[in-house]
N, C-alpha and C positions, 0 to 999 in steps of 0.2 A: 504494500500500500504506500502510496506517496504521502509524504509528510508536509505537503504544501498547505499553508494556512487556509487556502481557499477550499480545502477538502474537509475542514472540520466544522461541525455544527456550531452555530453561533450561540446556541442555548446550552448545550451539554458538553461540547468538545469531542463528540464522537467522530472518528475519521471514516468518511464514506469512500475514500480512495479516488475521488474525482471532484472537480470543482462544483459544489452544489449551487453556486450562484454564477456558473459559467466562467470561462476564462476571463471575460471582461469584468467580472464581479458585479454585474448588473442584470444578468439574465437568469432568474431563479428556475430551478428544475420543477418546483411545485410538488416534489416528492415529500414523503413523510420520514422523519428521522426514526430509525428502528429503535433507538434508545429512548429519547425523551418524548417522541411523538409530535414535535413541532412540524408544521408544514412550511417548507422552504419557500419564501416569497410571500408568505401570508403572516405567520406569527413572528418571524425573525427579521422584520423590516427596519426595526430601530433598536437602539440600545435599551430604551425603556421597556419595550415589549420583551426583549430577550431576558432582561433582569426579572421582570414580573413572571414570565413563564418558568424560568429557572427556579425562582423562589417557590412557586407553586409545586413544581415537579419534585423538588427536594423536600419541602416541608409537608405537603399534603399527599403527594403520590408516593412519598418515601423512595424516590428514585426507581420506581417500577418501570421496567422496560416495556415499550410499546410492542415490540416483537421479541418476546422472551426467548424464542428458539435461537435468536442471533446473539444472545448475551454470551460473551466468552467466559469460560470457567474461571479464568484468572483475572476477571474484571476488577479494575482498581478505579473507583470513583474519583479519588483525589487526583490521580495521574491524568485521568480523562479531562477533568475540569480545568487542569492547567493548559490544555490544548485549545481552549476557547480562543478564537481570534482576539487579539489585543483590543480592537475597537469595540468589542462587545462584552467586555468583562465588567 
């Protein structure tokens, strides 16, 4: 998987392996993050939205995976959150 910042979810830091907002950073895929469940291009359009969704996902959803079958056995929440693109922390 590529470690380009464009590949990481703006809410939870999950690495999708491809630019979720396109190479230009302005063309969202509208897919759903398998980890936190945010829809790219809808819920992650601003810093404020990302912070609100992240807080809800951590505090209310208890970091429940949207697609549990894709959750790695060695999943490390703290390490993943560190991958959130700098402009959305």
